[in-house]
C-alpha positions, 0 to 999 in steps of 0.5 A: 788115458795114461792116468788112468793106466797109471792109477791101475798100475799103482793099484796093482803095485800097491795090492803086491807091495802088501802081500810083500809082508810087514815091514821092510821087504826083503827087497836086496833079494828080488830082481825084477824087471825094470817096468819103467818110471812112475810119476812119484817123488819124495821131497825134501820135506819127506812128503811123498807125491803121486801124479803131483799130488801128496799123498796123504795117507800114511799106511799108504806112505809107509808101505811104499817105504817097505819096497824101497830101494837104491840101487848101485846107479845111484837111482831109487826105486819100489820093487816087488817080486815081479816088478821094478818102477823108478822114483825120484827123491829130491834129497833123502827118501826118509827124514829122521824126525826124532832121536834118543840118547842113552848111555855115555861115552864110549857107552852112548847110543843115538836112536833116530825114529824116521817119519815112516817109523823106522826106529834106527840105533846108529853104529858100524852098521847104521852110520852118521854122516855130516854133508857140508850145506854150501848154499847155507854154509850149514851141516846136513846130517844123513843116517843109514837106514837100510841097504842104501837108504838114508834119512835126513836128520830134521833140523830140530833134531839135529840141533838137539844131536849136536848138543851131545857132541864133544871134542875128540881127537881124530888123526891128530885133529881135534874134532867136533863129534858124537859117539854112538855104539862105540863109533865115532861119527865126526861133525867138523874141526873143532877149531871151525866150530869156534870160530863159527861161534866166535 
């Protein structure tokens, strides 16, 4: 009974999200009542699950991603003009699966495409950040997509990204970093990189 209620609620949510329009909806302007949590999860690899089953229809995933919002409480919600439901996100809601680099030096622009079709040019409004991954000793790069929603840069794309790194002095420390739209995004101190590469 609860599952059929969940399914009916999901169908209604799909209908309302579809009416919200194409592309990301103006979810930041909507303030509906919280209607509880939905048994929906975005796994670390970017796969969406509903009731423990992967959502295999990409148009449906893209629709849901267009009404996604992360609030100040750190939680992620699907938001329509009339309801807000909580979902679980294991890491980041999106994965950056492809990148392009144009220009060079100060004029270089790094652009990512996400697994749901967002195209994001890294810059002041869409910064790139790097997080130490304690369990592996590696790095996890994230790019801001919209609102507070980030995309984790997929491992193969990260290797491509660091090929565009260079040594840049920042506040008296030589850092290994990348540039995009005139901004510098430090990856790690250059001497740490040399120790790792030795």
